[in-house]
N, C-alpha and C positions, 0 to 999 in steps of 0.2 A: 521610348519605344519598347514594347514588350518583346521578350524572347519567345520564339516559337519552340515548343518541345515536341520532339518525336518520341512517341512512346508506343509500346506494344501492349495490347490488352491480353492478359492471360485468361484463357478459358478453362483452366484447370479447376476442378471442383474440389473443395475441401470437405471431407466427411467429418461431421461432428455429431455428438450425441447430447441430448438434453437429459440431465439427471435431476429429478425432483425428489426432495426428501421432506417428509412431514415429520417434524421433530417435536416430541413431547406433547403432542396434541394441540400445539398452539402456533407454531411457525412453519412456513414453507421455505425451504432453501432450494434455489434453482442454480444449477451449475451447467456450463457448456464446456465440453471436453472433446478432444480428438482421440482419447485413449479408448481402444476397443474393449468390449465387454469381456473378451477372453483374457485380457491382461488385468484389468481392474473391474470388479463388480461395483454395484451402486454403493454399498456400505463402505468399501475401500475408498471410493472417490470422495464420499462425505468426510471420512476421517482425514484424508489427505488435504482437502481444502480447508477443513476445520483447523488442522495444525498450521497450515500456511497462514490462515487468517490470524491465529494467535501470534505467530511470529511477526506478521506485519504490524499488528497493534503494539507489540512490545517494542519493535524497532522504532515506530513512530513516537512512542512515549519517551524513549531514550533520546531521540533527536530533540524533542521538545525540552527535556530536562537539561540537555547540554546547552541549548540556546538560552534557557532561563538562567543557568549558572553563569554563562558569559555576560548576560545582562546585569546580573547582581554584581559581578566583579567590576564591570564598567561603572555602575552606579556607585559602588563603594569608593572607587578611585575619584569620581567626581565629588562625592561627599567629603572625602579627605581634603581635596583641593579647596573646596568651599570653606571648610572649617579652618584650614591653615591660612587662607587669604583673609578671612574675617577676623582671625585672631590678631593680625598685625594691624 
């Protein structure tokens, strides 16, 4: 039997702005933000998202490296066990 959910629909509107950057004559970058123009202009938004993207890529690569190191450690333990057991 499925549960019935009572929910309220919010009719609040979220104001966002679309920022499009044409970078170095070859790539378009499109960002959606809720930060008003008075706080950050287009170039600041591009710098902020660019920095965030670099951090995300760095973080992902570090997580991958950690997983790879753990895998190598496990494989080396298995290899040692195989060598020891085959020696006898």
